[in-house]
Z-matrix of the N, CA and C atoms (Angstrom, degrees):
N
C 1 1.462
C 2 1.519 1 110.00
N 3 1.319 2 116.85 1 140.47
C 4 1.451 3 121.66 2 174.90
C 5 1.520 4 108.90 3 -62.53
N 6 1.337 5 116.50 4 145.91
C 7 1.456 6 121.46 5 -176.83
C 8 1.528 7 110.19 6 -84.02
N 9 1.334 8 116.73 7 102.23
C 10 1.457 9 120.43 8 174.00
C 11 1.527 10 108.84 9 -146.36
N 12 1.321 11 115.07 10 156.25
C 13 1.458 12 121.34 11 -177.20
C 14 1.524 13 110.37 12 -83.40
N 15 1.325 14 115.61 13 142.43
C 16 1.461 15 121.46 14 177.38
C 17 1.522 16 109.47 15 -133.44
N 18 1.323 17 115.62 16 135.47
C 19 1.460 18 121.22 17 178.74
C 20 1.526 19 109.85 18 -117.37
N 21 1.330 20 116.59 19 143.63
C 22 1.466 21 122.06 20 176.39
C 23 1.525 22 108.89 21 -91.56
N 24 1.340 23 116.94 22 130.38
C 25 1.461 24 121.49 23 179.07
C 26 1.523 25 109.61 24 -133.18
N 27 1.324 26 116.23 25 152.35
C 28 1.464 27 122.38 26 178.16
C 29 1.520 28 109.69 27 -95.74
N 30 1.338 29 116.55 28 132.96
C 31 1.459 30 121.07 29 -179.09
C 32 1.531 31 110.43 30 -95.84
N 33 1.334 32 115.72 31 175.92
C 34 1.464 33 121.59 32 -170.97
C 35 1.522 34 113.91 33 -63.67
N 36 1.339 35 118.60 34 -26.14
C 37 1.469 36 119.09 35 179.75
C 38 1.530 37 112.32 36 -91.22
N 39 1.330 38 116.79 37 7.35
C 40 1.458 39 121.34 38 177.17
C 41 1.513 40 114.49 39 95.02
N 42 1.325 41 117.10 40 -15.96
C 43 1.468 42 120.29 41 177.18
C 44 1.527 43 109.09 42 -82.82
N 45 1.315 44 116.08 43 162.62
C 46 1.455 45 119.91 44 -176.10
C 47 1.527 46 112.14 45 -98.17
N 48 1.317 47 114.97 46 164.76
C 49 1.451 48 121.93 47 170.01
C 50 1.517 49 107.97 48 -142.31
N 51 1.323 50 116.12 49 171.81
C 52 1.452 51 121.65 50 177.18
C 53 1.524 52 108.71 51 -109.51
N 54 1.336 53 115.03 52 147.71
C 55 1.464 54 121.16 53 -178.59
C 56 1.518 55 109.50 54 -125.83
N 57 1.328 56 116.55 55 131.98
C 58 1.456 57 122.30 56 176.43
C 59 1.525 58 109.37 57 -106.03
N 60 1.330 59 117.87 58 104.17
C 61 1.469 60 120.43 59 -179.24
C 62 1.519 61 113.10 60 -61.16
N 63 1.337 62 117.66 61 -32.15
C 64 1.469 63 119.59 62 -177.39
C 65 1.520 64 112.43 63 -64.64
N 66 1.345 65 116.63 64 -25.81
C 67 1.464 66 121.31 65 178.86
C 68 1.523 67 112.00 66 -110.48
N 69 1.342 68 116.20 67 -8.02
C 70 1.459 69 121.94 68 -172.70
C 71 1.529 70 109.45 69 53.47
N 72 1.339 71 115.45 70 49.15
C 73 1.454 72 122.22 71 -176.12
C 74 1.516 73 111.52 72 -132.88
N 75 1.348 74 115.75 73 140.16
C 76 1.460 75 122.30 74 173.45
C 77 1.527 76 109.45 75 -99.61
N 78 1.316 77 116.80 76 151.15
C 79 1.457 78 121.14 77 177.64
C 80 1.525 79 111.39 78 -73.69
N 81 1.335 80 116.55 79 -24.04
C 82 1.463 81 121.45 80 178.80
C 83 1.527 82 108.63 81 -141.54
N 84 1.316 83 115.80 82 173.10
C 85 1.456 84 120.72 83 178.26
C 86 1.526 85 110.95 84 -66.98
N 87 1.325 86 116.67 85 135.05
C 88 1.464 87 120.56 86 176.28
C 89 1.524 88 110.24 87 -71.25
N 90 1.332 89 117.14 88 -11.64
C 91 1.468 90 121.57 89 176.77
C 92 1.525 91 111.64 90 -78.22
N 93 1.325 92 116.61 91 -10.25
C 94 1.463 93 120.65 92 178.99
C 95 1.508 94 111.29 93 149.01
N 96 1.320 95 117.35 94 100.79
C 97 1.466 96 121.73 95 -176.94
C 98 1.522 97 111.75 96 -62.44
N 99 1.314 98 116.28 97 -50.74
C 100 1.466 99 121.21 98 -177.86
C 101 1.529 100 111.04 99 -65.09
N 102 1.329 101 116.43 100 -44.14
C 103 1.469 102 121.77 101 179.94
C 104 1.521 103 110.71 102 -60.44
N 105 1.332 104 117.00 103 -42.94
C 106 1.460 105 122.04 104 -179.36
C 107 1.525 106 111.30 105 -62.66
N 108 1.320 107 117.15 106 -50.77
C 109 1.461 108 120.48 107 -177.07
C 110 1.521 109 111.74 108 -63.01
N 111 1.309 110 116.63 109 -42.22
C 112 1.463 111 120.66 110 -179.89
C 113 1.528 112 110.83 111 -61.48
N 114 1.307 113 116.71 112 -44.95
C 115 1.467 114 120.78 113 -176.06
C 116 1.527 115 112.16 114 -70.50
N 117 1.333 116 116.44 115 -52.14
C 118 1.465 117 120.32 116 -172.11
C 119 1.516 118 112.19 117 -71.96
N 120 1.322 119 116.69 118 -48.13
C 121 1.453 120 119.48 119 -169.71
C 122 1.532 121 114.25 120 -95.80
N 123 1.317 122 117.20 121 -35.57
C 124 1.475 123 119.03 122 179.93
C 125 1.526 124 110.63 123 -87.23
N 126 1.332 125 117.02 124 -58.91
C 127 1.468 126 120.22 125 -174.31
C 128 1.535 127 112.68 126 -68.48
N 129 1.336 128 116.78 127 -43.77
C 130 1.467 129 120.00 128 -176.55
C 131 1.527 130 113.30 129 -91.43
N 132 1.319 131 117.28 130 -9.20
C 133 1.457 132 120.78 131 -178.86
C 134 1.511 133 112.73 132 -117.19
N 135 1.326 134 116.01 133 -78.35
C 136 1.464 135 121.50 134 -173.70
C 137 1.518 136 113.22 135 -57.23
N 138 1.314 137 117.67 136 -48.71
C 139 1.459 138 120.93 137 -174.97
C 140 1.527 139 112.04 138 -85.41
N 141 1.311 140 117.58 139 -12.28
C 142 1.462 141 120.63 140 178.53
C 143 1.523 142 111.95 141 -63.95
N 144 1.324 143 117.35 142 -34.59
C 145 1.459 144 120.67 143 -176.55
C 146 1.525 145 113.26 144 -76.36
N 147 1.317 146 117.00 145 -19.03
C 148 1.473 147 121.08 146 177.30
C 149 1.526 148 112.11 147 53.73
N 150 1.338 149 116.64 148 44.67
C 151 1.456 150 121.79 149 175.47
C 152 1.514 151 109.53 150 -114.20
N 153 1.329 152 116.44 151 156.09
C 154 1.460 153 119.29 152 -178.60
C 155 1.526 154 113.02 153 -96.13
N 156 1.355 155 117.35 154 -0.23
C 157 1.453 156 121.04 155 177.39
C 158 1.526 157 108.58 156 -148.57
N 159 1.338 158 116.99 157 125.16
C 160 1.459 159 120.93 158 -173.77
C 161 1.522 160 111.42 159 -141.68
N 162 1.333 161 114.81 160 149.84
C 163 1.459 162 121.58 161 168.10
C 164 1.520 163 107.22 162 -105.92
N 165 1.323 164 115.52 163 123.96
C 166 1.462 165 122.13 164 -175.19
C 167 1.523 166 109.03 165 -112.01
N 168 1.329 167 116.19 166 140.06
C 169 1.457 168 122.23 167 173.42
C 170 1.516 169 108.49 168 -123.19
N 171 1.331 170 116.14 169 121.11
C 172 1.462 171 120.86 170 177.18
C 173 1.521 172 109.36 171 -108.88
N 174 1.321 173 116.50 172 127.05
C 175 1.459 174 121.45 173 175.19
C 176 1.523 175 107.28 174 -96.71
N 177 1.337 176 116.12 175 104.94
C 178 1.458 177 121.96 176 -178.46
C 179 1.520 178 111.72 177 100.01
N 180 1.338 179 117.32 178 88.86
C 181 1.470 180 121.35 179 -178.62
C 182 1.528 181 111.71 180 -67.46
N 183 1.345 182 116.46 181 -40.17
C 184 1.464 183 120.77 182 176.62
C 185 1.509 184 113.97 183 55.97
N 186 1.316 185 116.12 184 -121.81
C 187 1.464 186 122.23 185 -176.38
C 188 1.525 187 113.17 186 -85.61
N 189 1.322 188 117.11 187 -10.48
C 190 1.461 189 120.26 188 -177.87
C 191 1.518 190 114.00 189 86.40
N 192 1.328 191 117.65 190 8.31
C 193 1.463 192 120.10 191 -178.65
C 194 1.523 193 111.51 192 -63.93
N 195 1.324 194 117.74 193 -44.79
C 196 1.468 195 119.66 194 -179.66
C 197 1.523 196 111.36 195 -63.62
N 198 1.318 197 116.71 196 -37.84
C 199 1.464 198 120.15 197 177.90
C 200 1.525 199 110.82 198 -65.35
N 201 1.317 200 116.72 199 -41.24
C 202 1.470 201 120.58 200 178.46
C 203 1.520 202 111.19 201 -61.25
N 204 1.326 203 117.10 202 -49.20
C 205 1.463 204 120.38 203 -178.75
C 206 1.527 205 110.84 204 -63.17
N 207 1.320 206 116.69 205 -34.78
C 208 1.470 207 120.02 206 178.33
C 209 1.523 208 110.99 207 -69.29
N 210 1.320 209 116.91 208 -43.19
C 211 1.466 210 120.94 209 -179.69
C 212 1.524 211 111.50 210 -61.54
N 213 1.318 212 116.71 211 -28.52
C 214 1.464 213 120.73 212 179.91
C 215 1.531 214 112.28 213 -73.98
N 216 1.331 215 117.68 214 -12.27
C 217 1.474 216 120.99 215 176.98
C 218 1.532 217 107.69 216 -85.08
N 219 1.312 218 115.69 217 69.95
C 220 1.470 219 121.63 218 -168.63
C 221 1.523 220 113.62 219 -69.50
N 222 1.338 221 117.95 220 -11.44
C 223 1.465 222 119.86 221 178.21
C 224 1.522 223 111.85 222 -83.24
N 225 1.350 224 117.18 223 -3.86
C 226 1.458 225 121.69 224 178.81
C 227 1.530 226 108.52 225 -116.33
N 228 1.320 227 117.29 226 119.53
C 229 1.461 228 120.29 227 175.91
C 230 1.531 229 108.43 228 -75.08
N 231 1.331 230 115.96 229 127.65
C 232 1.457 231 119.71 230 -174.90
C 233 1.527 232 112.33 231 -131.67
N 234 1.325 233 114.87 232 140.27
C 235 1.465 234 121.64 233 162.60
C 236 1.521 235 104.12 234 -108.87
N 237 1.313 236 115.63 235 111.14
C 238 1.465 237 122.22 236 -168.74
C 239 1.528 238 109.85 237 -106.85
N 240 1.326 239 115.86 238 108.75
C 241 1.460 240 121.84 239 176.73
C 242 1.535 241 108.98 240 -96.91
N 243 1.312 242 116.87 241 136.99
C 244 1.460 243 119.17 242 175.60
C 245 1.523 244 109.37 243 -138.82
N 246 1.334 245 115.95 244 134.77
C 247 1.455 246 122.83 245 -177.13
C 248 1.525 247 109.29 246 -111.39
N 249 1.326 248 116.70 247 127.59
C 250 1.464 249 121.18 248 -176.28
C 251 1.532 250 109.59 249 -146.20
N 252 1.319 251 116.20 250 127.53
C 253 1.461 252 120.50 251 -179.93
C 254 1.527 253 112.42 252 -82.12
N 255 1.337 254 116.62 253 -33.63
C 256 1.467 255 120.67 254 -176.23
C 257 1.533 256 110.88 255 -127.20
N 258 1.327 257 118.34 256 81.56
C 259 1.470 258 120.05 257 177.19
C 260 1.526 259 110.93 258 -58.15
N 261 1.317 260 115.30 259 139.44
C 262 1.466 261 120.53 260 -179.41
C 263 1.528 262 110.66 261 -77.75
N 264 1.333 263 117.49 262 145.74
C 265 1.469 264 120.35 263 178.10
C 266 1.516 265 111.62 264 -70.58
N 267 1.316 266 116.10 265 157.46
C 268 1.456 267 122.88 266 -174.88
C 269 1.530 268 112.30 267 -57.80
N 270 1.333 269 117.75 268 -39.02
C 271 1.463 270 119.33 269 -177.03
C 272 1.527 271 112.32 270 -64.16
N 273 1.331 272 116.79 271 -31.41
C 274 1.464 273 119.27 272 177.29
C 275 1.519 274 110.30 273 -75.67
N 276 1.321 275 117.07 274 -42.62
C 277 1.471 276 120.60 275 177.00
C 278 1.522 277 110.08 276 -58.47
N 279 1.321 278 116.86 277 -43.64
C 280 1.464 279 121.03 278 -178.07
C 281 1.524 280 112.41 279 -64.17
N 282 1.340 281 116.85 280 -22.45
C 283 1.470 282 119.82 281 -178.33
C 284 1.525 283 112.30 282 -79.31
N 285 1.343 284 117.26 283 -17.04
C 286 1.461 285 119.65 284 177.94
C 287 1.531 286 109.65 285 -78.21
N 288 1.324 287 115.97 286 164.61
C 289 1.471 288 119.37 287 -173.01
C 290 1.523 289 112.72 288 -121.37
N 291 1.313 290 118.41 289 21.43
C 292 1.461 291 119.71 290 -171.88
C 293 1.525 292 112.73 291 -61.96
N 294 1.337 293 116.45 292 -35.23
C 295 1.458 294 119.37 293 179.80
C 296 1.524 295 111.09 294 -66.39
N 297 1.347 296 116.53 295 -20.87
C 298 1.465 297 120.82 296 176.89
C 299 1.525 298 111.45 297 -94.80
N 300 1.336 299 116.76 298 -34.57
C 301 1.464 300 120.85 299 -176.08
C 302 1.527 301 112.25 300 -71.88
N 303 1.337 302 116.38 301 -31.97
C 304 1.466 303 119.97 302 179.42
C 305 1.522 304 109.46 303 -75.88
N 306 1.324 305 115.63 304 125.61
C 307 1.465 306 120.91 305 -175.94
C 308 1.528 307 110.06 306 -82.23
N 309 1.327 308 115.08 307 72.25
C 310 1.456 309 120.69 308 178.65
C 311 1.524 310 107.91 309 -154.78
N 312 1.329 311 118.77 310 126.81
C 313 1.464 312 120.51 311 -176.75
C 314 1.526 313 113.87 312 -63.75
N 315 1.335 314 117.13 313 -19.25
C 316 1.462 315 120.11 314 179.19
C 317 1.524 316 112.92 315 -82.39
N 318 1.321 317 117.25 316 -13.49
C 319 1.465 318 121.18 317 -172.48
C 320 1.528 319 113.90 318 -58.10
N 321 1.340 320 120.55 319 -46.30
C 322 1.464 321 118.71 320 -178.79
C 323 1.532 322 113.55 321 -60.41
N 324 1.329 323 116.47 322 -43.32
C 325 1.463 324 120.21 323 -179.76
C 326 1.517 325 111.23 324 -66.02
N 327 1.322 326 116.51 325 -43.27
C 328 1.462 327 120.55 326 179.80
C 329 1.525 328 111.67 327 -65.17
N 330 1.314 329 116.80 328 -42.99
C 331 1.463 330 121.02 329 -178.84
C 332 1.530 331 110.38 330 -61.03
N 333 1.325 332 115.49 331 -43.23
C 334 1.470 333 119.74 332 178.81
C 335 1.526 334 110.65 333 -64.24
N 336 1.328 335 117.01 334 -42.36
C 337 1.466 336 120.66 335 -178.31
C 338 1.528 337 111.62 336 -67.27
N 339 1.311 338 116.85 337 -37.86
C 340 1.465 339 121.53 338 179.33
C 341 1.526 340 110.34 339 -61.74
N 342 1.326 341 116.82 340 -42.31
C 343 1.462 342 119.45 341 -177.82
C 344 1.530 343 112.60 342 -82.62
N 345 1.311 344 116.80 343 -21.10
C 346 1.467 345 119.56 344 176.75
C 347 1.525 346 111.71 345 -81.39
N 348 1.323 347 116.70 346 -16.91
C 349 1.468 348 120.71 347 -177.32
C 350 1.528 349 110.60 348 -61.62
N 351 1.319 350 114.85 349 136.95
C 352 1.461 351 121.10 350 -179.54
C 353 1.526 352 110.59 351 -65.10
N 354 1.344 353 115.80 352 141.87
C 355 1.458 354 121.21 353 177.24
C 356 1.525 355 110.19 354 -76.27
N 357 1.340 356 114.23 355 153.64
C 358 1.463 357 122.47 356 175.41
C 359 1.533 358 112.42 357 61.75
N 360 1.325 359 115.01 358 34.40
C 361 1.457 360 121.18 359 179.93
C 362 1.530 361 108.83 360 -155.34
N 363 1.322 362 117.30 361 141.81
C 364 1.466 363 120.89 362 175.57
C 365 1.524 364 109.34 363 -77.39
N 366 1.336 365 116.32 364 125.21
C 367 1.464 366 122.08 365 -176.93
C 368 1.520 367 108.86 366 -125.71
N 369 1.313 368 116.97 367 127.65
C 370 1.461 369 121.00 368 178.18
C 371 1.530 370 108.68 369 -82.53
N 372 1.320 371 115.89 370 111.55
C 373 1.460 372 121.41 371 -177.95
C 374 1.522 373 110.92 372 -85.36
N 375 1.332 374 116.45 373 -43.87
C 376 1.464 375 123.26 374 176.18
C 377 1.528 376 106.88 375 -138.92
N 378 1.328 377 118.58 376 171.38
C 379 1.466 378 119.58 377 177.60
C 380 1.527 379 113.54 378 -56.97
N 381 1.345 380 117.50 379 -24.16
C 382 1.470 381 120.01 380 -177.18
C 383 1.519 382 113.92 381 -112.03
N 384 1.326 383 117.95 382 3.16
C 385 1.471 384 119.63 383 -174.82
C 386 1.525 385 110.91 384 -137.30
N 387 1.335 386 115.67 385 111.99
C 388 1.459 387 122.25 386 175.05
C 389 1.523 388 108.49 387 -109.16
N 390 1.317 389 116.07 388 129.67
C 391 1.463 390 122.04 389 -175.28
C 392 1.527 391 110.39 390 -111.37
N 393 1.334 392 115.03 391 134.38
C 394 1.464 393 120.68 392 176.90
C 395 1.535 394 108.10 393 -130.84
N 396 1.330 395 116.32 394 98.00
C 397 1.462 396 122.50 395 179.66
C 398 1.532 397 108.69 396 -92.04
N 399 1.321 398 116.57 397 124.18
C 400 1.460 399 120.60 398 -179.24
C 401 1.524 400 109.79 399 -119.08
N 402 1.322 401 114.88 400 124.33
C 403 1.464 402 120.30 401 177.29
C 404 1.519 403 107.79 402 -87.80
N 405 1.328 404 116.89 403 108.09
C 406 1.451 405 120.35 404 -174.35
C 407 1.523 406 110.71 405 -163.12
N 408 1.321 407 115.33 406 169.50
C 409 1.461 408 122.23 407 174.20
C 410 1.523 409 107.46 408 -95.99
N 411 1.297 410 115.73 409 106.46
C 412 1.468 411 121.46 410 -177.80
C 413 1.528 412 112.10 411 -58.91
N 414 1.334 413 117.73 412 -28.96
C 415 1.457 414 120.68 413 -177.12
C 416 1.523 415 113.24 414 -82.86
N 417 1.325 416 117.65 415 -10.07
C 418 1.457 417 121.70 416 -179.77
C 419 1.526 418 109.15 417 -73.46
N 420 1.316 419 116.67 418 125.27
C 421 1.463 420 120.36 419 -176.19
C 422 1.525 421 113.16 420 -64.50
N 423 1.340 422 117.22 421 -15.93
C 424 1.466 423 120.04 422 178.87
C 425 1.532 424 112.67 423 -88.47
N 426 1.338 425 117.59 424 -8.08
C 427 1.465 426 120.79 425 178.87
C 428 1.526 427 110.00 426 -67.90
N 429 1.322 428 116.05 427 128.84
C 430 1.455 429 120.73 428 -179.30
C 431 1.523 430 109.84 429 -84.03
N 432 1.325 431 116.41 430 120.78
C 433 1.454 432 121.47 431 177.80
C 434 1.525 433 109.64 432 -87.20
N 435 1.327 434 118.43 433 143.33
C 436 1.457 435 119.75 434 169.67
C 437 1.526 436 109.14 435 -65.04
N 438 1.310 437 116.61 436 151.30
C 439 1.464 438 121.21 437 -177.54
C 440 1.532 439 110.24 438 -110.22
N 441 1.329 440 115.03 439 166.69
C 442 1.462 441 119.84 440 178.23
C 443 1.511 442 112.78 441 69.31
N 444 1.341 443 116.43 442 37.07
C 445 1.470 444 121.17 443 -176.87
C 446 1.529 445 110.37 444 -81.86
N 447 1.331 446 115.97 445 136.65
C 448 1.460 447 122.19 446 178.72
C 449 1.523 448 112.50 447 -99.47
N 450 1.328 449 116.74 448 -36.49
C 451 1.465 450 121.57 449 -176.21
C 452 1.519 451 109.16 450 -134.48
N 453 1.330 452 116.35 451 133.50
C 454 1.456 453 121.65 452 175.75
C 455 1.525 454 108.99 453 -118.21
N 456 1.331 455 115.53 454 125.41
C 457 1.460 456 121.18 455 170.69
C 458 1.533 457 106.16 456 -96.63
N 459 1.315 458 116.93 457 107.58
C 460 1.464 459 119.01 458 179.70
C 461 1.517 460 108.01 459 -98.33
N 462 1.337 461 114.82 460 100.66
C 463 1.465 462 120.88 461 -169.42
C 464 1.528 463 111.26 462 -125.27
N 465 1.336 464 116.14 463 38.54
C 466 1.464 465 120.31 464 176.77
C 467 1.524 466 110.52 465 -75.16
N 468 1.331 467 116.37 466 166.17
C 469 1.459 468 119.81 467 173.35
C 470 1.527 469 109.38 468 -63.16
N 471 1.320 470 116.96 469 166.28
C 472 1.458 471 123.11 470 -172.45
C 473 1.534 472 112.55 471 -57.69
N 474 1.338 473 117.33 472 149.19
C 475 1.469 474 121.31 473 -177.57
C 476 1.522 475 113.96 474 -55.77
N 477 1.325 476 117.22 475 -34.90
C 478 1.461 477 118.62 476 -179.50
C 479 1.526 478 112.30 477 -73.53
N 480 1.329 479 117.43 478 -17.24
C 481 1.462 480 121.78 479 178.91
C 482 1.530 481 112.06 480 -96.90
N 483 1.310 482 116.98 481 -34.19
C 484 1.468 483 122.23 482 179.22
C 485 1.533 484 109.67 483 -134.62
N 486 1.310 485 118.43 484 67.63
C 487 1.476 486 120.74 485 -175.65
C 488 1.524 487 113.57 486 -59.36
N 489 1.344 488 116.83 487 -29.76
C 490 1.466 489 119.32 488 -178.58
C 491 1.526 490 111.97 489 -64.64
N 492 1.335 491 116.95 490 -26.09
C 493 1.459 492 120.18 491 -180.00
C 494 1.529 493 112.02 492 -71.66
N 495 1.329 494 116.04 493 -24.80
C 496 1.454 495 122.21 494 -175.75
C 497 1.524 496 112.33 495 -105.84
N 498 1.315 497 116.71 496 11.86
C 499 1.457 498 121.18 497 -178.02
C 500 1.530 499 111.04 498 -68.63
N 501 1.319 500 115.89 499 158.04
C 502 1.466 501 120.69 500 -175.96
C 503 1.520 502 112.43 501 -62.16
N 504 1.330 503 117.63 502 -40.77
C 505 1.460 504 120.47 503 -176.38
C 506 1.518 505 113.67 504 -57.43
N 507 1.349 506 119.03 505 -57.21
C 508 1.459 507 120.05 506 178.84
C 509 1.535 508 112.92 507 -61.83
N 510 1.342 509 117.00 508 -37.95
C 511 1.462 510 119.69 509 179.40
C 512 1.531 511 110.89 510 -65.00
N 513 1.316 512 116.60 511 -37.11
C 514 1.466 513 120.08 512 178.13
C 515 1.530 514 110.74 513 -66.25
N 516 1.329 515 116.10 514 -35.99
C 517 1.462 516 119.64 515 178.13
C 518 1.530 517 110.68 516 -66.89
N 519 1.315 518 117.10 517 -34.69
C 520 1.467 519 120.63 518 174.42
C 521 1.528 520 109.32 519 -63.63
N 522 1.334 521 116.04 520 -47.42
C 523 1.468 522 121.08 521 179.36
C 524 1.527 523 110.37 522 -54.86
N 525 1.318 524 116.20 523 -45.80
C 526 1.468 525 121.04 524 -178.27
C 527 1.529 526 112.22 525 -66.11
N 528 1.340 527 117.12 526 -28.02
C 529 1.464 528 121.28 527 -178.62
C 530 1.525 529 112.84 528 -82.09
N 531 1.340 530 117.05 529 -10.63
C 532 1.458 531 120.94 530 -174.86
C 533 1.518 532 112.76 531 -89.25
N 534 1.333 533 115.00 532 150.67
C 535 1.460 534 121.18 533 171.44
C 536 1.528 535 109.81 534 -73.55
N 537 1.339 536 118.72 535 149.40
C 538 1.467 537 120.18 536 170.93
C 539 1.530 538 110.06 537 -54.77
N 540 1.322 539 116.30 538 135.52
C 541 1.456 540 120.90 539 -177.65
C 542 1.507 541 113.72 540 88.29
N 543 1.342 542 117.00 541 -6.18
C 544 1.461 543 120.79 542 178.17
C 545 1.519 544 111.61 543 -70.34
N 546 1.332 545 115.94 544 158.45
C 547 1.462 546 120.07 545 -176.96
C 548 1.530 547 111.18 546 -125.79
N 549 1.322 548 114.27 547 148.87
C 550 1.460 549 123.24 548 172.04
C 551 1.512 550 107.46 549 -119.74
N 552 1.329 551 116.99 550 129.29
C 553 1.461 552 120.05 551 176.91
C 554 1.522 553 109.76 552 -119.79
N 555 1.323 554 115.47 553 146.19
C 556 1.452 555 121.39 554 179.13
C 557 1.516 556 110.30 555 -153.11
N 558 1.327 557 115.03 556 151.99
C 559 1.458 558 120.92 557 177.81
C 560 1.531 559 111.68 558 -71.60
N 561 1.335 560 117.29 559 -20.52
C 562 1.457 561 121.99 560 -173.30
C 563 1.526 562 110.48 561 -80.62
N 564 1.331 563 116.63 562 124.01
C 565 1.461 564 121.02 563 -179.90
C 566 1.527 565 111.63 564 -117.40
N 567 1.314 566 117.31 565 18.87
C 568 1.463 567 120.79 566 -178.78
C 569 1.521 568 110.65 567 -60.60
N 570 1.334 569 116.49 568 140.91
C 571 1.452 570 121.08 569 -179.24
C 572 1.517 571 112.68 570 -58.53
N 573 1.317 572 117.23 571 -37.11
C 574 1.462 573 121.52 572 179.48
C 575 1.524 574 111.47 573 -60.24
N 576 1.336 575 115.81 574 -43.08
C 577 1.468 576 120.19 575 -179.67
C 578 1.518 577 110.25 576 -71.93
N 579 1.306 578 117.80 577 -40.26
C 580 1.471 579 120.87 578 178.38
C 581 1.527 580 110.08 579 -60.01
N 582 1.320 581 117.42 580 -45.47
C 583 1.464 582 120.82 581 -179.41
C 584 1.531 583 111.46 582 -66.93
N 585 1.324 584 117.06 583 -35.14
C 586 1.464 585 120.17 584 178.82
C 587 1.525 586 110.31 585 -66.28
N 588 1.312 587 116.82 586 -44.27
C 589 1.458 588 120.42 587 177.83
C 590 1.532 589 111.04 588 -61.22
N 591 1.323 590 116.43 589 -40.02
C 592 1.464 591 120.42 590 178.32
C 593 1.523 592 111.25 591 -65.26
N 594 1.323 593 117.00 592 -40.60
C 595 1.465 594 120.27 593 -178.44
C 596 1.526 595 111.46 594 -65.97
N 597 1.339 596 116.84 595 -27.73
C 598 1.464 597 121.31 596 178.28
C 599 1.526 598 110.99 597 -73.91
N 600 1.335 599 116.43 598 -27.77
C 601 1.462 600 119.88 599 178.92
C 602 1.516 601 114.97 600 132.55
N 603 1.334 602 116.97 601 -4.27
C 604 1.465 603 120.41 602 179.52
C 605 1.529 604 111.01 603 -72.77
N 606 1.311 605 115.20 604 151.06
C 607 1.461 606 122.64 605 165.39
C 608 1.528 607 105.65 606 -94.13
N 609 1.314 608 117.64 607 116.40
C 610 1.464 609 121.47 608 -170.54
C 611 1.524 610 111.05 609 -111.18
N 612 1.320 611 115.19 610 133.80
C 613 1.457 612 120.64 611 176.27
C 614 1.518 613 109.76 612 -126.56
N 615 1.313 614 114.63 613 145.31
C 616 1.459 615 121.15 614 175.04
C 617 1.521 616 108.10 615 -94.51
N 618 1.326 617 115.68 616 127.85
C 619 1.457 618 121.69 617 -179.12
C 620 1.516 619 109.85 618 -116.73
N 621 1.325 620 116.06 619 159.50
C 622 1.466 621 120.14 620 175.15
C 623 1.518 622 109.52 621 -62.32
N 624 1.318 623 116.28 622 140.03
C 625 1.451 624 121.34 623 179.51
C 626 1.519 625 112.09 624 -76.11
N 627 1.328 626 117.34 625 179.74
C 628 1.466 627 121.05 626 -179.28
C 629 1.520 628 111.87 627 -66.10
N 630 1.326 629 117.47 628 153.01
C 631 1.459 630 120.77 629 179.57
C 632 1.528 631 111.86 630 -53.71
N 633 1.339 632 115.12 631 126.79
C 634 1.451 633 120.09 632 178.17
C 635 1.514 634 114.54 633 77.27
N 636 1.343 635 116.92 634 -0.27
C 637 1.460 636 120.53 635 -175.83
C 638 1.514 637 112.70 636 -112.14
N 639 1.339 638 116.59 637 -142.06
C 640 1.450 639 122.18 638 -178.78
C 641 1.527 640 111.17 639 -59.34
N 642 1.338 641 115.49 640 146.42
C 643 1.462 642 119.65 641 -178.04
C 644 1.519 643 111.70 642 -67.80
N 645 1.342 644 116.98 643 -38.86
C 646 1.453 645 120.69 644 -177.30
C 647 1.524 646 111.35 645 -137.32
N 648 1.328 647 115.31 646 153.96
C 649 1.468 648 123.25 647 171.26
C 650 1.526 649 106.94 648 -131.99
N 651 1.326 650 116.76 649 174.98
C 652 1.460 651 120.31 650 178.94
C 653 1.520 652 111.44 651 -118.31
N 654 1.337 653 114.73 652 142.93
C 655 1.460 654 121.62 653 167.66
C 656 1.528 655 107.38 654 -127.65
N 657 1.326 656 115.87 655 124.46
C 658 1.455 657 121.72 656 -178.25
C 659 1.528 658 109.15 657 -113.86
N 660 1.308 659 117.33 658 129.84
C 661 1.466 660 122.78 659 -177.56
C 662 1.511 661 110.80 660 -114.37
N 663 1.335 662 116.75 661 133.13
C 664 1.461 663 120.54 662 174.71
C 665 1.528 664 107.66 663 -79.43
N 666 1.311 665 118.32 664 125.37
C 667 1.473 666 120.25 665 -176.21
C 668 1.521 667 112.32 666 -59.06
N 669 1.334 668 114.38 667 149.80
C 670 1.462 669 120.28 668 172.92
C 671 1.519 670 109.50 669 -69.00
N 672 1.294 671 117.39 670 151.31
C 673 1.469 672 121.02 671 178.48
C 674 1.529 673 110.84 672 -66.78
């Protein structure tokens, strides 16, 4: 892991997030980490497609909150790929409270299993949820993307902090890896990013943000053939 300082902070909905002083960036919205992830990635992404079997690609594994919330959607069979350049150490993961904040008795067991899963290998966490965590640089043109993706959780740090993550090249590779009709959701609603996604070929819509949080988010859909 790259050597940088991380601080634990409590967000408005009572769940925690991590803060990187070197970038002045939080891993989740300070308006509510759990509320944000549920709205943007589960409600507007995973469940929007209304399918019973999906391949998910997450850009930025981070704390594993999005993976936990996805694994709890047990009525949807998922192969969940996540790409992360700097996996967090166990002591930082253990300091978060997501397994307690999520109102589901399965959350603690699932959260532990998700983080115990070996990297760079497909691991069956539950009968309906297979996790594949890959330690890699998503922006590297030699990184192999999984194919046949239905849902993309784009959860990188903000474009002004990590512009390379939002560059046209990597985003185009995501587009190419997706199935027709697949969706990408992100908290970022900046006009520059919306126009870039459109220029790549996505149909982009602005949606209401999470309760108490950002006013708008983006959902980008790859057109049907």
